[in-house]
N, C-alpha and C positions, 0 to 999 in steps of 0.2 A: 502493500498499499505507498501511496505517496504521502505528503504531509497534509493534505486536505483532506483524504479520505480516511486516514488514521485521527484526526481532529474532529471531524462528522462522527464517527464511532464514541469518542468519548464525548461531544457535546450532545449526542443524541439523545443518548442514556440519561435517564432520569438520577438524580443524586443530592435532594434537599436536605441540608445539616442534621444530622442523624438518621436518615434512612438513602443511606449509600449505597444499598446490595448492588441494585443494578450496574451504577458508574463503576464501582469495584470490580463486578465481573468484567467490564469491558474493559477496565485499565488491567486487569489481571493477564488476559489475553496478550495486552502487548508489553507488557513485562518480561514476560515468560521466555523469549530468548536471549535477555539482558543478565539474569540469574536467578537464585533462589528467592523467592518469594514468600511472604507469610503478613498473615493479618493480626493486627496487636488487636488487643480487649475493645481497645474504644472504634478499632472499625477501619484503620487506615492501612496501606499496602504497603510493606518493606521489604524492598529488593536490595540484595547483595551483589552490587554490580563486580567488585571488584575486592578480593580479600585482604582485611588489614595485614599489615606487614608488622613487626615487633618495632616498636619505639618511632616507627614513622607517622606519618602526618594520616588523619584518619577524616575523610571528607562528606558532610553529609547533602544531600541533594533534597530541595523539598519544593513542593508545589499542593494546593487542596484540589483535594477532590469534588468538596461540596458546593452547593448553588443556594443561594435566597429562594424561596417559596413559601409555603402555605400549612397549617397545620389546621386539621378537620375538627372543630370545638363543639359543633350540635347539626344533629339534622330535624329539622322543623317538621310539623304535622303534614304537610304538603310535597317532603321531598326536595327542598330546598337545603344546600347545602351550606354552612357557616364554616368560616375560618381565620385564623390571626396569621400573623405573618412573623414566617422563621427568616433572621436577618433584617438586612437593609430593605426593605419593598417601598418603592415609589406608588403612596396611592394615585398619582395623576395616572398612572397608567390602566390603574385596573377597570373601570366599567368597559366595558364590552370586548376583553381578552377572552381568549382561549384557553385553556387547562385542564391538565389531565390528573387524576386524583390514582393513586398508587395504592389501590387496595387490592383484593385478591385478586383481581386483574384490571387493568387499567381501564379508567371509566375518564372518557369524555366528558368536558361539559364547557359551559360560557359564563363569564360572569355578570350578571344582568345587572341593570339598572332601571328605575321608574323613566318614559318617556317624556318629550317636554310639555308632548299634547295635553298628559296627563297630569303633568304638575301645574301646569297653567306657568310655566317658566320660573316659577319658585325656587329659589337657590340655583338658580342654574349654572350661575358662577363661581359658586361654592362647591368645593370637591369633598366628595362624601369621604367619611372614617371608613374603613374597613369593617368595623363591626355592623353597618349600614348596608350593605354589599354582601351578594349569595351567589352560589355557585349554582346554574340551572342543568343538570345533567339527563333531564326527559324521564327519570324513572321517580315513582312515588316512593313515599317513605318505607315503604314493607320490601320492596324488590330491593330499593337501593341499600337498604340494612343488610342484605344477602353479600353487598360486595366490598362496602365502606364500612369500617369503624372508628369513631373516636380516636384521635391520634395518627391516623393515616395523614402521610403529607400529599401534596399537591404542588404540582410545577406548572411553569408556560408550558404550552405548549407550542414550540417552533421547532423548526430542523434547520441545521448549517445550510445556507447559501452561499455561493461565490457570486460577489459582487462585480467590478472592473477590474482586471487586473488581477491583483494578490491580495486585494480584501475579500474580506467572508464575514457576513453578520448570522448570527444566532444566539440562542440562550445559552447560560454557561460559559460564556468564555473566560469571565472572571470563575474560576480557572481553570479552565481546561486549555486554554492559549499556555498558561504554565506548564500544566504536565506535559503538554506537547513538548515546550521545551526541554524539560527534565527526560523525557523519555528518548528528542535526538544526541542531546548533549551525553545522557547516558551509552547509546550505542558507539558514538564517536569514541569516549572513553575505553569502553570496551575493545573496541576495533584497537584501539593504541598501546594498549596492555601498558599503562605507567609502571613501573617500577618504585616498589615500597611504598605507594599512596595505597591506602584501604578506602572505597567507595561505595557508599550506601545512598538507596534512590529513596524517598518516603514521600508516598503520594495521601496526606493525611485530610482525617476525616474534622470534620465541625473548626473550620475557621471560621464560618461566618457567625457563629453564636460563640466566640471564645476562644478559638487556636488551641482548643485540649489535646485533637490529635495531634500536633505537632508538638506540642509542650511534651506530650507522653512518650511520644515516637523518637524526642530526640534525648527521651533520660536513660533510653536502654543501654546507650555506649556512650563511650566515652571519648567523642567528636572536638579533633580541635580546630576545624574549620567547617563552617556551614553555606552553602548558598541557597538563599529563599528566593525562588520565581514568583509573583503573583504580577495582576495588572495595573497600572495606574492611568492617571487621566489623561486623555487624548485630545485634541484641538478639534474643538468643531466651533461652529457659528456661536456668539457669544461669551465663548471661555477669555479668562486671561491666560496672555500666553507664559506668563511668569509662573503659574500653576497647573501648565501640564506640557507634555510632549507631541510630536509629533508622529504621525505615521507614517511607517516609511523609513522614517531618519534612523532608527536602531532601537537597541536597550535603552532604557532608563535606569543607570546606575545610581543608588542610594547614595548619599550621604546624610548620618544623622549621628546624636551623638550615644544612639544604643547601636549603631553599626561598625566595624572596623575600619579605622581610617585606612591602614595601610594594604588591605585587601582593595577600597575603594582606589586609591593610587595603582596601584597593581592592575586592576582592570582596566582602567583609565589607559595607561602605560601600553596594554598586551592589545586592547582595542585600536591605537594608534597602530601601533608596530601591524596588527595583521591585516589593518585597511576596514576594521568594522567599524561603521559607523554608529555613533554612540548617544548619550544625552546625560546628564548630568542631572539630578534632583534631587535639591537639597532639601529637606526637612529640618525642621527644629528640636521633633523631640521625638517621640514613637512614630513607628512607621504605620499601624495600624495595621498589621499582617503578620504572619507566623515568624519572622524574625525577631519580634519582638519576645515572643516565647523562647525561641532555640538559645536567642544570646544569653539569656541568664537559667539554661539548664546546669544542671549540676553545680561546678564551681565557674560555668562560663564557657560559650562557646564563642570563637572569631566569628563573625557573622555578617555577611552581605547582604542586601536586599535587591536585586535586577526586577525592572518590570517592562513588560510589553504594554504601549502605550495603547489604547483601548476609550473609542467613544461608546457615549450612551450605556454606564457601568448598572447593573441592577438592573436592568431592561432585556425584554424579549429578542431585543434587536443589537445587541452590543456586536461593535464591529471592530475588528484586529486587521493587523497586516501579515501573511504568510513570511512575506522579507523580514519583517520585526523576530518571528517566532525564530526561522532558522540562523538571523546573524547573533542571536539570545544565546542557543545552543552553541554554536559553534566559539565563541566568547568563553562559554562556561569551561565546556573542553579544552579549550586551551590553556587557559587559568592552571585546571587539575594536570596538565600534561607538565607544566611549568614545575609544580608544586614537589615532580618528579626528578627534577634537575636537581 
């Protein structure tokens, strides 16, 4: 499979935080050629790409598997489904969205709202809270309860699509784009067989609800270095240029008090040497990513965050550039090769 096909396999799978079974299965099949794979108690995937060497560096590559979505909280007498958000949901997007509930079988539905003809345009400019909305599946209550239980997750119903050139759009590119980066990087690292450097790849659960998958996954070994990959804000109309990266201009290399300065400088120098485009991303505190949890694992881990620029974060139409994914992977592989020298 090429990069788009692999990414589509990941993005089209469902995996709302705490219910990552489907995407975990899809990712496990892609990880299998890279090394032994285990499932952690919190549902992350840990792949041992290169065995650790005595007294040598041990590197953790991380990206998160989970996506934002919804959890079923009630089914009313007419069969309409009430939900609560899981992760950061933008309520502006919800009326008229298509979703799929991960019940005993997939159940498709739409998020309904009162049409303006009946509302008399009252509150037309107001955005309804999520507890005022409902999912209409077409089932009555009795039939639906055979398929859907309280606590089941629901996700946006979209598939990854190619746009012009190397741009793609779909749900859950936050952070399946990061997972794709780490899969490509791990394949390059394994092929290069760096001597004296151990490499593990963690595709972590539960980032959108508190980074618990990365926190526990990183604790399992005494890592010396870590590279977390996530998405960050990409330029679109209305965005401040100093807060966003540009799609197609390469990875955004993070600089923050919680991140390792030497790794930042090394990554920037390597990008220049390898002719890989890159963009600095300067942050004044925590990064709101798995890097924050990994950096303070055990006695501390030298950690860097590298991000793929993304438009329309936490929507069903997120957009990234495949070239940024491939450039980010090449830069991470080059870094691990340099550690081996």
